[in-house]
C-alpha positions as CSV (number, residue, x, y, z in Angstrom):
1,X,4.9,8.2,9.9
2,X,2.5,9.7,12.4
3,X,-1.1,10.8,12.7
4,X,0.0,14.0,11.0
5,X,-0.2,12.0,7.8
6,X,-2.9,9.4,8.4
7,X,-5.1,8.8,11.5
8,X,-3.9,5.2,11.6
9,X,-1.7,2.8,9.7
10,X,-3.4,-0.5,9.8
11,X,-2.1,-3.9,8.7
12,X,-4.3,-6.7,7.4
13,X,-2.8,-9.7,9.1
14,X,-3.5,-12.2,11.8
15,X,-1.6,-13.8,14.8
16,X,-0.5,-16.8,12.8
17,X,1.0,-14.9,9.9
18,X,4.7,-15.6,9.3
19,X,5.0,-12.1,7.9
20,X,4.4,-10.2,11.1
21,X,8.0,-10.4,12.4
22,X,9.3,-8.8,9.2
23,X,6.6,-6.2,9.1
24,X,7.0,-5.0,12.6
25,X,10.8,-5.0,12.3
26,X,10.6,-2.8,9.2
27,X,8.2,-0.5,11.0
28,X,10.7,-0.3,14.0
29,X,13.6,0.4,11.6
30,X,11.8,3.3,10.0
31,X,9.9,4.8,12.9
32,X,6.4,3.9,11.7
33,X,3.5,3.0,14.0
34,X,1.4,0.1,12.7
35,X,-1.7,-1.2,14.3
36,X,-2.7,-4.8,13.6
37,X,-6.4,-5.2,14.5
38,X,-7.3,-8.5,16.1
39,X,-8.8,-10.7,13.4
40,X,-11.1,-13.6,14.3
41,X,-10.1,-17.2,13.5
42,X,-12.4,-17.6,10.5
43,X,-14.0,-21.1,10.5
44,X,-15.1,-23.0,7.5
45,X,-18.6,-22.1,8.5
46,X,-17.7,-18.4,8.4
47,X,-16.2,-18.8,4.9
48,X,-19.2,-20.8,3.7
49,X,-21.6,-18.1,5.0
50,X,-19.6,-15.3,3.4
51,X,-19.5,-17.0,0.1
52,X,-22.9,-18.6,-0.1
53,X,-24.7,-15.5,1.2
54,X,-23.9,-13.7,-2.0
55,X,-23.6,-16.7,-4.3
56,X,-20.0,-15.9,-4.8
57,X,-17.6,-18.2,-6.6
58,X,-14.4,-16.7,-5.1
59,X,-11.8,-19.1,-3.7
60,X,-11.2,-19.7,-0.1
61,X,-8.0,-17.6,-0.2
62,X,-9.9,-14.7,-1.7
63,X,-12.6,-15.0,0.8
64,X,-10.1,-14.8,3.6
65,X,-8.6,-11.7,2.0
66,X,-12.0,-10.1,1.9
67,X,-12.7,-10.9,5.5
68,X,-9.3,-9.5,6.5
69,X,-9.7,-6.2,4.7
70,X,-13.3,-5.8,5.9
71,X,-12.2,-6.4,9.4
72,X,-9.5,-3.7,9.1
73,X,-12.1,-1.2,7.8
74,X,-14.5,-2.0,10.6
75,X,-11.7,-1.5,13.1
76,X,-10.9,1.9,11.6
77,X,-14.6,2.9,11.8
78,X,-14.6,1.9,15.5
79,X,-12.0,4.6,16.2
80,X,-12.2,8.4,16.0
81,X,-9.7,8.7,13.1
82,X,-10.7,10.5,10.0
83,X,-8.4,8.6,7.7
84,X,-6.5,5.4,7.6
85,X,-3.8,3.7,5.5
86,X,-4.5,0.0,5.1
87,X,-1.5,-2.1,4.2
88,X,-1.1,-5.8,3.6
89,X,1.4,-7.6,5.8
90,X,3.7,-8.5,3.0
91,X,4.6,-5.0,1.8
92,X,7.9,-3.3,1.8
93,X,8.8,0.4,1.7
94,X,11.9,2.5,1.3
95,X,13.8,3.5,4.5
96,X,13.2,7.2,3.5
97,X,9.4,6.8,3.6
98,X,8.8,8.7,6.7
99,X,11.5,11.3,6.5
100,X,11.2,12.2,2.8
101,X,8.8,10.3,0.6
102,X,5.5,10.8,2.5
103,X,5.9,14.6,2.7
104,X,6.7,14.9,-1.0
105,X,3.8,12.7,-1.9
106,X,1.4,14.6,0.3
107,X,2.5,18.0,-1.1
108,X,2.0,16.7,-4.6
109,X,-1.4,15.2,-3.8
110,X,-2.4,18.5,-2.3
111,X,-1.4,20.3,-5.5
112,X,-3.5,18.0,-7.6
113,X,-6.5,18.5,-5.4
114,X,-6.3,22.2,-5.8
115,X,-4.8,22.7,-9.2
116,X,-6.1,22.6,-12.8
117,X,-4.7,20.0,-15.2
118,X,-0.9,20.2,-15.1
119,X,2.0,17.9,-15.6
120,X,5.0,20.1,-14.9
121,X,7.5,18.9,-12.3
122,X,8.1,22.5,-11.4
123,X,4.4,23.5,-11.2
124,X,3.6,26.1,-8.6
125,X,2.0,24.3,-5.7
126,X,-0.8,25.4,-3.5
127,X,-0.5,23.1,-0.6
128,X,-3.0,22.1,2.0
129,X,-1.0,20.6,4.9
130,X,-3.9,18.4,5.8
131,X,-4.7,17.2,2.3
132,X,-5.0,13.5,3.1
133,X,-5.2,13.6,6.9
134,X,-8.6,15.3,6.2
135,X,-11.3,13.6,4.3
136,X,-12.1,16.3,1.7
137,X,-12.2,15.5,-2.0
138,X,-11.0,11.9,-2.2
139,X,-12.2,8.4,-1.4
140,X,-9.3,6.0,-2.2
141,X,-5.6,6.8,-2.5
142,X,-3.3,4.1,-3.9
143,X,0.1,4.3,-2.3
144,X,0.9,0.6,-2.9
145,X,-0.1,-1.2,-6.1
146,X,1.2,-3.3,-9.0
147,X,0.5,-0.8,-11.7
148,X,-2.4,1.2,-13.3
149,X,-3.4,0.4,-16.9
150,X,-4.5,4.0,-17.5
151,X,-3.8,5.4,-21.0
152,X,-1.8,8.6,-21.4
153,X,-5.0,10.2,-22.6
154,X,-6.8,9.3,-19.4
155,X,-4.0,10.6,-17.2
156,X,-3.7,13.9,-19.0
157,X,-7.4,14.6,-19.2
158,X,-7.6,14.7,-15.3
159,X,-5.6,16.8,-12.8
160,X,-2.2,15.2,-12.3
161,X,1.3,16.2,-11.2
162,X,4.9,15.0,-11.8
163,X,7.2,15.7,-8.9
164,X,10.9,15.1,-8.3
165,X,11.8,12.4,-5.8
166,X,15.5,11.3,-5.7
167,X,14.5,8.1,-3.8
168,X,12.8,6.6,-6.8
169,X,15.0,4.0,-8.4
170,X,16.3,4.7,-12.0
171,X,13.9,3.3,-14.6
172,X,16.2,0.4,-15.4
173,X,15.6,-0.7,-11.8
174,X,11.8,-0.4,-12.1
175,X,9.7,-3.2,-13.4
176,X,8.6,-3.2,-17.0
177,X,5.0,-2.2,-16.4
178,X,6.1,0.8,-14.3
179,X,8.9,2.0,-16.5
180,X,6.7,1.7,-19.6
181,X,4.0,3.7,-17.9
182,X,6.4,6.5,-17.0
183,X,8.1,6.6,-20.4
184,X,4.7,6.8,-22.2
185,X,4.0,9.9,-20.1
186,X,7.5,11.4,-20.5
187,X,8.1,11.3,-16.8
188,X,11.8,12.0,-16.1
189,X,14.1,9.8,-14.1
190,X,13.7,9.8,-10.3
191,X,10.2,11.3,-10.4
192,X,6.7,10.2,-9.4
193,X,3.3,11.1,-10.7
194,X,0.1,11.7,-8.8
195,X,-2.9,11.0,-11.0
196,X,-6.5,10.0,-11.1
197,X,-6.9,6.2,-10.9
198,X,-8.3,4.3,-13.7
199,X,-7.3,0.6,-13.4
200,X,-5.4,0.4,-10.1
201,X,-4.1,-3.2,-9.7
202,X,-3.5,-4.8,-6.2
203,X,-4.2,-3.4,-2.8
204,X,-0.8,-3.5,-1.2
205,X,-1.4,-0.1,0.5
206,X,-4.4,2.2,0.1
207,X,-5.8,5.0,2.1
208,X,-9.5,5.5,3.0
209,X,-11.6,8.1,4.7
210,X,-14.4,7.3,7.1
211,X,-17.0,7.9,4.3
212,X,-15.2,5.7,1.8
213,X,-14.6,2.9,4.3
214,X,-18.3,2.9,5.1
215,X,-19.0,3.0,1.4
216,X,-16.9,-0.1,0.8
217,X,-18.6,-2.0,3.6
218,X,-22.1,-1.0,2.4
219,X,-21.4,-1.5,-1.3
220,X,-19.4,-4.7,-1.2
221,X,-19.7,-6.2,2.3
222,X,-22.6,-8.5,1.3
223,X,-22.2,-8.6,-2.5
224,X,-19.0,-10.3,-3.3
225,X,-18.5,-11.7,-6.8
226,X,-14.8,-11.1,-7.3
227,X,-11.5,-10.6,-5.5
228,X,-11.2,-7.6,-3.1
229,X,-8.6,-5.7,-5.2
230,X,-10.7,-6.2,-8.3
231,X,-13.8,-4.8,-6.6
232,X,-12.0,-1.6,-5.6
233,X,-10.5,-1.4,-9.1
234,X,-14.0,-1.5,-10.5
235,X,-15.2,1.1,-8.1
236,X,-12.6,3.5,-9.4
237,X,-12.9,2.5,-13.1
238,X,-16.6,1.9,-13.5
239,X,-18.4,3.8,-10.8
240,X,-16.6,7.1,-10.6
241,X,-15.3,6.8,-7.1
242,X,-12.8,9.6,-6.3
243,X,-9.6,7.6,-6.5
244,X,-6.0,8.7,-7.0
245,X,-2.7,6.8,-7.5
246,X,0.9,7.6,-6.9
247,X,3.3,6.0,-9.5
248,X,5.8,4.5,-8.9
249,X,4.2,3.2,-5.7
250,X,5.6,3.8,-2.2
251,X,4.7,0.2,-1.1
252,X,5.2,-3.1,-2.9
253,X,4.9,-6.7,-1.9
254,X,8.0,-8.7,-1.0
255,X,9.1,-11.6,-3.0
256,X,7.4,-14.3,-0.9
257,X,4.7,-16.9,-1.5
258,X,1.2,-15.6,-1.9
259,X,-0.9,-16.4,1.2
260,X,-4.0,-16.5,-1.0
261,X,-2.4,-19.0,-3.4
262,X,-1.0,-21.1,-0.4
263,X,-4.5,-21.3,1.1
264,X,-6.1,-22.3,-2.2
265,X,-3.4,-24.9,-2.7
266,X,-3.8,-26.3,0.8
267,X,-0.2,-25.4,1.8
268,X,0.9,-25.3,5.4
269,X,1.9,-21.9,6.9
270,X,5.6,-21.2,7.5
271,X,5.6,-21.3,11.3
272,X,9.1,-19.9,11.7
273,X,8.6,-17.1,9.2
274,X,12.2,-17.4,8.0
275,X,11.2,-17.0,4.3
276,X,9.6,-13.7,4.9
277,X,12.2,-12.1,7.1
278,X,15.1,-12.7,4.7
279,X,13.9,-11.6,1.3
280,X,15.5,-10.2,-1.8
281,X,15.2,-6.5,-2.9
282,X,11.7,-5.4,-3.6
283,X,10.5,-4.2,-7.0
284,X,10.3,-0.4,-7.4
285,X,11.2,0.4,-3.8
286,X,14.9,0.9,-3.8
287,X,16.3,0.6,-0.3
288,X,13.6,-1.5,1.2
289,X,13.2,-1.8,5.0
290,X,12.5,-5.5,4.6
291,X,15.6,-6.4,2.6
292,X,17.4,-9.5,3.8
293,X,20.5,-7.5,4.9
294,X,18.3,-5.4,7.2
295,X,17.0,-8.3,9.2
296,X,18.5,-8.8,12.7
297,X,17.4,-11.8,14.8
298,X,15.0,-10.9,17.6
299,X,17.4,-12.0,20.5
300,X,20.3,-9.9,19.2
301,X,19.3,-6.7,20.9
302,X,22.6,-4.9,20.4
303,X,22.5,-5.7,16.7
304,X,19.0,-4.5,16.5
305,X,19.8,-1.2,18.2
306,X,22.7,-0.6,15.9
307,X,20.7,-1.4,12.8
308,X,17.9,1.0,13.9
309,X,20.5,3.8,14.4
310,X,22.1,3.1,11.0
311,X,18.9,3.0,9.1
312,X,17.4,6.0,10.7
313,X,20.5,8.0,9.8
314,X,20.1,7.0,6.2
315,X,22.4,4.0,5.7
316,X,21.2,1.4,3.2
317,X,22.2,-2.3,3.5
318,X,20.3,-3.5,0.4
319,X,22.6,-4.5,-2.4
320,X,22.0,-3.3,-5.9
321,X,20.0,-0.2,-4.9
Protein backbone atom coordinates (compact mmCIF):
# COMPACT_ATOMS: atom_id res chain seq x y z
CA UNK A 1 0.00 0.00 0.00
CA UNK A 2 1.38 3.41 -0.92
CA UNK A 3 0.52 7.06 -0.56
CA UNK A 4 -1.82 6.57 -3.52
CA UNK A 5 -4.26 5.12 -1.01
CA UNK A 6 -3.46 6.93 2.26
CA UNK A 7 -0.89 9.57 3.04
CA UNK A 8 0.55 7.37 5.77
CA UNK A 9 -0.07 4.08 7.50
CA UNK A 10 0.70 4.58 11.16
CA UNK A 11 0.89 1.94 13.88
CA UNK A 12 0.03 2.61 17.50
CA UNK A 13 2.90 0.86 19.25
CA UNK A 14 6.03 1.43 21.29
CA UNK A 15 9.61 0.20 21.34
CA UNK A 16 8.90 -2.37 24.07
CA UNK A 17 5.96 -4.02 22.31
CA UNK A 18 6.44 -7.73 21.60
CA UNK A 19 4.16 -7.30 18.58
CA UNK A 20 6.49 -5.12 16.50
CA UNK A 21 8.49 -8.00 15.01
CA UNK A 22 5.39 -9.70 13.66
CA UNK A 23 3.86 -6.44 12.46
CA UNK A 24 6.91 -5.34 10.49
CA UNK A 25 7.46 -8.81 9.04
CA UNK A 26 3.86 -8.90 7.78
CA UNK A 27 4.35 -5.45 6.27
CA UNK A 28 7.53 -6.63 4.53
CA UNK A 29 5.79 -9.74 3.20
CA UNK A 30 2.99 -7.73 1.64
CA UNK A 31 4.89 -4.62 0.53
CA UNK A 32 3.25 -2.17 2.90
CA UNK A 33 5.07 0.82 4.42
CA UNK A 34 4.21 1.34 8.09
CA UNK A 35 5.42 4.22 10.24
CA UNK A 36 5.63 3.71 14.00
CA UNK A 37 5.83 7.17 15.58
CA UNK A 38 8.07 7.34 18.62
CA UNK A 39 5.93 7.16 21.72
CA UNK A 40 7.07 8.58 25.06
CA UNK A 41 7.58 6.27 27.99
CA UNK A 42 4.46 7.20 29.88
CA UNK A 43 5.12 7.51 33.61
CA UNK A 44 2.66 6.94 36.42
CA UNK A 45 2.58 10.73 36.74
CA UNK A 46 1.59 11.09 33.09
CA UNK A 47 -1.20 8.56 33.55
CA UNK A 48 -2.44 10.19 36.73
CA UNK A 49 -2.50 13.60 35.07
CA UNK A 50 -4.35 12.22 32.06
CA UNK A 51 -6.96 10.48 34.17
CA UNK A 52 -7.41 12.97 36.98
CA UNK A 53 -7.48 16.01 34.70
CA UNK A 54 -10.81 14.90 33.33
CA UNK A 55 -12.00 12.93 36.39
CA UNK A 56 -11.90 9.76 34.34
CA UNK A 57 -12.42 6.32 35.84
CA UNK A 58 -10.78 4.47 32.95
CA UNK A 59 -8.21 1.80 33.75
CA UNK A 60 -4.47 2.16 33.35
CA UNK A 61 -4.54 -0.02 30.24
CA UNK A 62 -7.25 2.10 28.64
CA UNK A 63 -5.38 5.29 29.52
CA UNK A 64 -2.26 3.96 27.80
CA UNK A 65 -4.32 3.08 24.73
CA UNK A 66 -5.73 6.62 24.67
CA UNK A 67 -2.27 8.15 24.92
CA UNK A 68 -0.97 5.89 22.16
CA UNK A 69 -3.76 6.76 19.73
CA UNK A 70 -3.56 10.48 20.51
CA UNK A 71 0.20 10.35 19.97
CA UNK A 72 -0.34 8.78 16.53
CA UNK A 73 -2.88 11.45 15.60
CA UNK A 74 -0.53 14.25 16.69
CA UNK A 75 2.26 12.70 14.64
CA UNK A 76 -0.02 12.60 11.60
CA UNK A 77 -0.89 16.28 12.04
CA UNK A 78 2.82 17.12 12.23
CA UNK A 79 3.20 15.84 8.65
CA UNK A 80 1.86 17.24 5.39
CA UNK A 81 -0.31 14.17 4.69
CA UNK A 82 -4.02 14.70 4.05
CA UNK A 83 -5.11 11.28 5.30
CA UNK A 84 -3.75 8.49 7.47
CA UNK A 85 -4.66 4.92 8.29
CA UNK A 86 -4.14 4.26 11.99
CA UNK A 87 -3.61 0.60 12.90
CA UNK A 88 -3.06 -1.15 16.20
CA UNK A 89 0.08 -3.27 16.38
CA UNK A 90 -1.75 -6.56 16.86
CA UNK A 91 -3.66 -6.50 13.56
CA UNK A 92 -3.43 -9.00 10.74
CA UNK A 93 -4.45 -8.63 7.10
CA UNK A 94 -4.76 -10.78 4.00
CA UNK A 95 -1.72 -11.16 1.76
CA UNK A 96 -3.85 -9.76 -1.08
CA UNK A 97 -4.49 -6.47 0.76
CA UNK A 98 -2.26 -4.30 -1.39
CA UNK A 99 -2.70 -6.00 -4.76
CA UNK A 100 -6.45 -6.61 -4.70
CA UNK A 101 -8.42 -5.70 -1.60
CA UNK A 102 -7.56 -2.06 -1.16
CA UNK A 103 -8.35 -1.11 -4.76
CA UNK A 104 -11.70 -2.89 -4.61
CA UNK A 105 -12.57 -1.27 -1.30
CA UNK A 106 -11.60 2.21 -2.48
CA UNK A 107 -13.62 1.87 -5.67
CA UNK A 108 -16.68 0.76 -3.70
CA UNK A 109 -16.23 3.55 -1.16
CA UNK A 110 -16.00 6.07 -3.98
CA UNK A 111 -19.28 4.77 -5.40
CA UNK A 112 -21.01 5.17 -2.06
CA UNK A 113 -19.77 8.74 -1.73
CA UNK A 114 -21.24 9.66 -5.12
CA UNK A 115 -24.25 7.38 -5.46
CA UNK A 116 -27.84 7.36 -4.21
CA UNK A 117 -28.99 4.53 -1.94
CA UNK A 118 -28.07 1.25 -3.60
CA UNK A 119 -27.19 -2.28 -2.62
CA UNK A 120 -26.58 -4.04 -5.91
CA UNK A 121 -23.25 -5.84 -6.28
CA UNK A 122 -23.36 -4.88 -9.96
CA UNK A 123 -24.27 -1.21 -9.48
CA UNK A 124 -22.81 1.22 -11.99
CA UNK A 125 -19.90 2.91 -10.25
CA UNK A 126 -18.87 6.50 -10.61
CA UNK A 127 -15.37 6.35 -9.24
CA UNK A 128 -13.19 9.09 -7.83
CA UNK A 129 -9.63 7.70 -7.84
CA UNK A 130 -8.79 9.89 -4.85
CA UNK A 131 -11.87 9.06 -2.79
CA UNK A 132 -10.06 8.44 0.46
CA UNK A 133 -6.63 9.82 -0.31
CA UNK A 134 -8.46 13.15 -0.34
CA UNK A 135 -10.38 14.41 2.66
CA UNK A 136 -13.73 15.17 1.06
CA UNK A 137 -16.99 13.91 2.51
CA UNK A 138 -15.82 11.62 5.31
CA UNK A 139 -14.25 11.75 8.76
CA UNK A 140 -13.71 8.18 9.94
CA UNK A 141 -13.41 5.03 7.85
CA UNK A 142 -13.35 1.68 9.64
CA UNK A 143 -11.21 -0.85 7.78
CA UNK A 144 -10.53 -2.94 10.89
CA UNK A 145 -13.15 -3.59 13.57
CA UNK A 146 -14.99 -6.33 15.46
CA UNK A 147 -18.44 -5.72 14.02
CA UNK A 148 -21.07 -3.01 13.67
CA UNK A 149 -24.37 -3.51 15.49
CA UNK A 150 -26.30 -1.57 12.87
CA UNK A 151 -29.75 -2.85 11.98
CA UNK A 152 -30.66 -3.68 8.37
CA UNK A 153 -32.98 -0.66 8.44
CA UNK A 154 -30.11 1.65 9.38
CA UNK A 155 -27.88 0.25 6.66
CA UNK A 156 -30.45 0.43 3.88
CA UNK A 157 -31.60 3.94 4.79
CA UNK A 158 -28.14 5.33 3.95
CA UNK A 159 -25.95 5.02 0.85
CA UNK A 160 -24.26 1.63 0.78
CA UNK A 161 -22.83 -0.86 -1.68
CA UNK A 162 -22.24 -4.59 -1.82
CA UNK A 163 -19.23 -5.52 -3.93
CA UNK A 164 -17.64 -8.79 -4.98
CA UNK A 165 -14.31 -9.76 -3.41
CA UNK A 166 -13.12 -13.33 -3.88
CA UNK A 167 -10.59 -12.93 -1.06
CA UNK A 168 -13.40 -12.82 1.54
CA UNK A 169 -13.61 -16.16 3.37
CA UNK A 170 -16.81 -18.15 2.96
CA UNK A 171 -19.41 -17.35 5.60
CA UNK A 172 -18.76 -20.57 7.49
CA UNK A 173 -15.20 -19.28 8.01
CA UNK A 174 -16.35 -15.88 9.31
CA UNK A 175 -17.19 -15.25 12.94
CA UNK A 176 -20.82 -15.48 14.04
CA UNK A 177 -21.36 -11.73 14.39
CA UNK A 178 -20.09 -11.02 10.87
CA UNK A 179 -21.86 -13.87 9.13
CA UNK A 180 -25.14 -12.97 10.85
CA UNK A 181 -24.77 -9.33 9.82
CA UNK A 182 -24.17 -10.33 6.20
CA UNK A 183 -27.01 -12.84 6.12
CA UNK A 184 -29.48 -10.34 7.58
CA UNK A 185 -28.66 -8.04 4.67
CA UNK A 186 -28.66 -10.84 2.06
CA UNK A 187 -25.03 -10.21 1.17
CA UNK A 188 -23.82 -13.06 -1.08
CA UNK A 189 -20.77 -15.21 -0.43
CA UNK A 190 -17.33 -13.69 -1.02
CA UNK A 191 -18.63 -10.12 -0.90
CA UNK A 192 -18.16 -7.04 1.24
CA UNK A 193 -20.34 -4.07 2.02
CA UNK A 194 -19.47 -0.40 2.40
CA UNK A 195 -22.01 1.31 4.64
CA UNK A 196 -22.57 4.17 7.01
CA UNK A 197 -21.27 3.34 10.48
CA UNK A 198 -23.68 3.13 13.37
CA UNK A 199 -22.11 1.09 16.16
CA UNK A 200 -18.54 0.33 14.99
CA UNK A 201 -16.79 -1.77 17.60
CA UNK A 202 -12.99 -1.76 18.14
CA UNK A 203 -10.32 0.42 16.53
CA UNK A 204 -8.12 -2.20 14.89
CA UNK A 205 -7.69 0.01 11.79
CA UNK A 206 -9.39 3.30 11.00
CA UNK A 207 -8.64 6.11 8.58
CA UNK A 208 -8.75 9.80 9.41
CA UNK A 209 -8.42 13.10 7.62
CA UNK A 210 -6.56 16.09 8.98
CA UNK A 211 -9.85 17.67 9.98
CA UNK A 212 -11.15 14.57 11.74
CA UNK A 213 -7.85 13.93 13.53
CA UNK A 214 -7.96 17.48 14.86
CA UNK A 215 -11.62 16.99 15.79
CA UNK A 216 -10.78 13.88 17.81
CA UNK A 217 -8.01 15.72 19.65
CA UNK A 218 -10.10 18.79 20.38
CA UNK A 219 -13.24 16.86 21.32
CA UNK A 220 -11.75 14.02 23.34
CA UNK A 221 -8.15 14.92 24.09
CA UNK A 222 -9.02 16.41 27.47
CA UNK A 223 -12.44 14.90 28.23
CA UNK A 224 -12.03 11.16 28.59
CA UNK A 225 -14.73 9.17 30.35
CA UNK A 226 -14.57 5.88 28.47
CA UNK A 227 -12.32 3.69 26.34
CA UNK A 228 -10.93 5.15 23.12
CA UNK A 229 -12.84 2.85 20.79
CA UNK A 230 -16.08 3.57 22.64
CA UNK A 231 -15.52 7.32 22.30
CA UNK A 232 -15.18 7.01 18.52
CA UNK A 233 -18.19 4.70 18.39
CA UNK A 234 -20.24 7.35 20.19
CA UNK A 235 -18.98 10.05 17.82
CA UNK A 236 -20.41 8.09 14.89
CA UNK A 237 -23.56 6.82 16.57
CA UNK A 238 -24.61 9.80 18.67
CA UNK A 239 -22.98 12.89 17.21
CA UNK A 240 -23.42 12.41 13.46
CA UNK A 241 -19.78 12.26 12.48
CA UNK A 242 -19.37 11.17 8.87
CA UNK A 243 -18.28 7.57 9.44
CA UNK A 244 -18.19 4.56 7.13
CA UNK A 245 -17.45 0.88 7.66
CA UNK A 246 -16.30 -1.93 5.40
CA UNK A 247 -17.73 -5.33 6.38
CA UNK A 248 -16.18 -7.87 6.59
CA UNK A 249 -13.20 -5.91 7.80
CA UNK A 250 -9.81 -5.83 6.07
CA UNK A 251 -7.89 -5.89 9.38
CA UNK A 252 -8.54 -7.94 12.50
CA UNK A 253 -6.57 -8.50 15.67
CA UNK A 254 -4.44 -11.62 16.05
CA UNK A 255 -5.20 -14.25 18.67
CA UNK A 256 -2.83 -12.98 21.34
CA UNK A 257 -3.21 -11.60 24.88
CA UNK A 258 -4.70 -8.10 25.12
CA UNK A 259 -2.10 -5.52 26.09
CA UNK A 260 -4.76 -3.46 27.89
CA UNK A 261 -5.83 -6.50 29.90
CA UNK A 262 -2.21 -7.42 30.64
CA UNK A 263 -1.45 -3.93 31.91
CA UNK A 264 -4.56 -3.86 34.07
CA UNK A 265 -3.68 -7.29 35.49
CA UNK A 266 -0.08 -6.26 36.14
CA UNK A 267 1.31 -8.89 33.77
CA UNK A 268 4.87 -8.68 32.51
CA UNK A 269 5.49 -8.03 28.83
CA UNK A 270 6.61 -10.90 26.64
CA UNK A 271 10.14 -9.72 25.94
CA UNK A 272 10.88 -12.28 23.24
CA UNK A 273 7.66 -11.72 21.36
CA UNK A 274 7.37 -15.41 20.48
CA UNK A 275 3.66 -15.60 21.25
CA UNK A 276 2.87 -12.83 18.81
CA UNK A 277 5.01 -13.97 15.90
CA UNK A 278 3.59 -17.51 15.79
CA UNK A 279 -0.16 -17.12 15.91
CA UNK A 280 -3.13 -19.12 14.59
CA UNK A 281 -5.27 -18.02 11.66
CA UNK A 282 -7.01 -14.69 12.22
CA UNK A 283 -10.79 -14.35 12.23
CA UNK A 284 -12.39 -13.01 9.01
CA UNK A 285 -9.08 -12.44 7.22
CA UNK A 286 -8.42 -15.63 5.28
CA UNK A 287 -4.77 -15.89 4.31
CA UNK A 288 -3.34 -13.61 6.99
CA UNK A 289 0.19 -12.26 6.68
CA UNK A 290 0.80 -12.90 10.38
CA UNK A 291 -0.10 -16.59 10.29
CA UNK A 292 2.32 -18.83 12.16
CA UNK A 293 3.45 -20.57 8.97
CA UNK A 294 4.37 -17.20 7.44
CA UNK A 295 6.91 -16.41 10.17
CA UNK A 296 10.60 -16.83 9.38
CA UNK A 297 13.24 -16.14 12.02
CA UNK A 298 15.08 -12.85 11.69
CA UNK A 299 18.52 -14.41 11.17
CA UNK A 300 17.30 -16.71 8.36
CA UNK A 301 17.77 -14.21 5.54
CA UNK A 302 17.51 -16.83 2.78
CA UNK A 303 14.27 -18.14 4.21
CA UNK A 304 12.93 -14.62 4.54
CA UNK A 305 13.78 -13.74 0.96
CA UNK A 306 12.10 -16.92 -0.29
CA UNK A 307 8.99 -16.31 1.81
CA UNK A 308 8.65 -12.73 0.53
CA UNK A 309 8.90 -13.97 -3.07
CA UNK A 310 6.31 -16.69 -2.47
CA UNK A 311 3.81 -14.48 -0.65
CA UNK A 312 4.08 -11.61 -3.12
CA UNK A 313 3.39 -14.07 -5.93
CA UNK A 314 0.20 -15.14 -4.16
CA UNK A 315 1.17 -18.32 -2.32
CA UNK A 316 -0.63 -18.87 0.97
CA UNK A 317 0.87 -20.88 3.82
CA UNK A 318 -2.00 -20.48 6.28
CA UNK A 319 -3.77 -23.78 6.84
CA UNK A 320 -7.54 -23.93 6.70
CA UNK A 321 -8.04 -20.86 4.47
